[in-house]
N, C-alpha and C positions, 0 to 999 in steps of 0.2 A: 614397321613403325616401332620405335622404342617404347618400353613399358617401364614406368617408375612406380615406386611405392613410398609413401610417406609414413614413417614410424613415429608415433606420438607418445610423449610422456608428460606428466604434469608435476608441478611443485606447488603445494598448498592444497586447500580444500574449497569446495563450492558453497559452503555454509554462509549465507548472508548475515545470519545472527552473530557470527564471530567477527564481523568486519571491523568492529570498534577495537578489537584486540590488535595492537601493532604487529604481533607475531603471526597473525592470521589474516591480515588486511588484504594481502595480495595473492592472487592465483595466477599461475603462468602455465601455458601449454607450449611445448617445443616439439617441432616436427623436423626430422631429418629425412631428406629425399635421396634415395639411391635408385639407380637403374637395377632392375631385378637380375638381369644376367650378370651384372658386375658383382652383386651380392653373392650369387652362387659361385662364381669363378674366383673372386678375389677376396671379398670381405670375410665370408664365413671360414674359409680355410686358413686365412692369416690370423684371425681372431682365435681360432682353435689352436694354432701353433703357439701363440703367445701363452695361452692357458697351460698347455702341455709343458712349456718351458719352465714355468714358475710354480705350478701347482700339481696336484695329483688327481687327474680326472679318472672316473670310473664309468664303465659303460652304462651302469644302472643309476649313476648319480653324476651327471655332467656338471662341470663347473659353469656357473652362471654368474656373470658380472652384475653386481648391484652396488650402486655408489655407496650407500650407508655401510654395508658390510666391508667394502674395500677400505673406506676411510677409517673405520673402527678396527680394521684388521681382525675381523671375526672369522670363525671357521666358514669356509675352507681356505681363508686367506691369511692364516696365522703366520705363514712364512714371511709376510711383509713386516713382521715385528723386528726382523733383522734389518737394520738401516741400509746395509749394502745391497741386499736383495730388493728392498723397497726402491732404492734409487735407480737400480737397473731396470726394474719393472716399470716404473714411472716413465723413464726415458723411452723404453720400447713402446709403451702404450701411446705416448705423445707422438712418436714417429709414425705409428700406424694412423693416428688421427690426422696428422699432417698430410700423409700420402693418400689416404682414402679420398675418393672423389664423391663428395656429397654436398647438398645444399641445406641450409638451416633456415627455418621460419619459426619465430617465437612471438607469442602474444601474451601480454601482461594486462591483467585487469585489477583496478583498484575497487574492491568490493564496497568499500565505504562510500565512495563517490558514486558508484553504480546504484547503490541502494537509495541514496539521496536524489539522484537525477531521475530515476525511474521508480518513484515511490508506489505507483499503481501498477506498473508493468514489471512483474517479477520474473524476468527472463533469467533462467539458470545461468550463472556465470560461466560454468564449464561449457555449456552448450553454446553460449555467446562466443567464447574463445574458439570453440571448434568451428563455428561458422566462419569466422574470420580467417582461420588457418586454411579451411577448405577453399575459400575464395582465392587466397594467394597461391595455393597448390594448383588450382585450376589455371591461374594466369601463368604459372611456371610451365604447366603442360602445354598450354596454348602457344606460348612463346617458343617452345621446343618441338612443336608439332608432334606431341607424344600422347600416350595414354597412361592412366595410373589408377591406383587404388589406395585404400587407407587402412592402416593397422594400428591398434592400440593394445596395451597390456590390460588384461582383465582386472577390474576393480571389484568384482563381486556380482552376484546374481541380479539384484534389483538395479544396481548402478549400470551394469552392462546392458540390461534391457532398455533402460531409459536412454542410454547413449545410442544404441542401435535405432531406437525410434526417432531420436533427434536427427541422426544421420539420414535415415530413410526419408524424413520429412524435407530435409534440405535437398536431397537427391530428386524428390518428386516435385517440389515447389520452387526450388532455387533459393538464392539468398536475396538480400536487399538490392544487390548490384549485379548479380549474375542470374539470368533466367535458367530454369530447369533444362530447357532444350539444349542450351550451350553446355551446361554441366554434364549432361548425359553423353555428350559427344566425346568427352575426355575421360570421365570416370567410368571404369569398366565394370564396377559392381554397385548394385543398388543397396548392398548390405555392408555395414562396417565389419571389418575383420577384427575380432576380439580374441586374443590368445593368452593363455596363462604363462606365467614366468617359466614354469618347469619345461616348456617346449624348447628352451635354449635357442631363441631366435636372435641372431646376431644384431639385426637392425633395432630391435626393441632394447637390447642391452646397451647399445651405443647411444640411443636416445636418452636412456636413464643416466648415462655418464655425462651427457652434454647438457641436459635440462637445467640443473642447478647453476652451473657456470653461466649459461645463457641468461637466466633470470637475473643473476648478479650484474651481468653486462648491461642489461636493460635498466636496472636500478641506476646505474651510473649515467646512462644517456638521459634518463628522465629525472635525474637529481633526487633520488629517493634514498633514504638512509639504508645502508647496506647491512649492517650488523657484522657478525663475526666473519673474518676472512680465512680462507683456506689456501695455503701456498700452492698446492698442486692445482687447485681450481683456477688460480690466476694464470697458470701455464696453459690450461685448456682454453681459457678466454682468449689468450693470445693466438691460439690456433683457429678457433672458430670465427674470429673477427673477419677472416678472409673468405669465409664460406657462407655468409648470409646471402639470401636472395636479394638482388639489387635491382633498382629501377634507375631511371635516368638521373634522379637526384640523390642516389645513394641507397642505404638500406632502410631508412626510416619510412614507415608506411608500407614497406615491401617485405623485408626480412625481419623487421621488428615492428610491433604496433602496441601502443598503450590504449587501453579502453577504460572508462566509456568515452 
């Protein structure tokens, strides 16, 4: 039986008190699903080759892709300040994203509406999004007769502990629509895998690169003001449009979901 892993990254914060600020109103979580054997044999080595082609990796300081550092061409990505190198690198990265076999699930929550709708039920927006992503990951595993687990990048001590407890609660009690017994048949671990950025995990880096464009794509679907546009982000959107998890009626409600 095949085993998959969903790598999750967020854009925004879970602070409900900041929901009236247009710049902090929305939180999104994006997960990318890879078959683990495929990550080992294809994704990790090809991503490593891309890094070695354009940057200067060191055994003690591996190159780790992070969207903000790439966009701002900060160390160790200063070579991208050369327009020709940047153009070639962007094309090669897009080619990898096109060719890699993965599935995208993204959830967007309007914290302002969430706060109004659930004035007495203060369900943490991050945990709410996590529950919805886990449901859809479960449906993906069930439809593919497969097993899977979940990994996110560390957000810090207390945040990590809260997320682990939230995940364990979902694993033990289920969600509003999926019973724990069904979840347990597909999820192989009762614990959320939380890993630091420094471990150079390919899936987490790709989730980081995809999360912001996916959020922008959802803004368009749900007619939300987008803000500043990034040309390369537009190209990533054009790639991931074909990779969202689909149901019989398309990606809405399956590969993308607006809350509350």
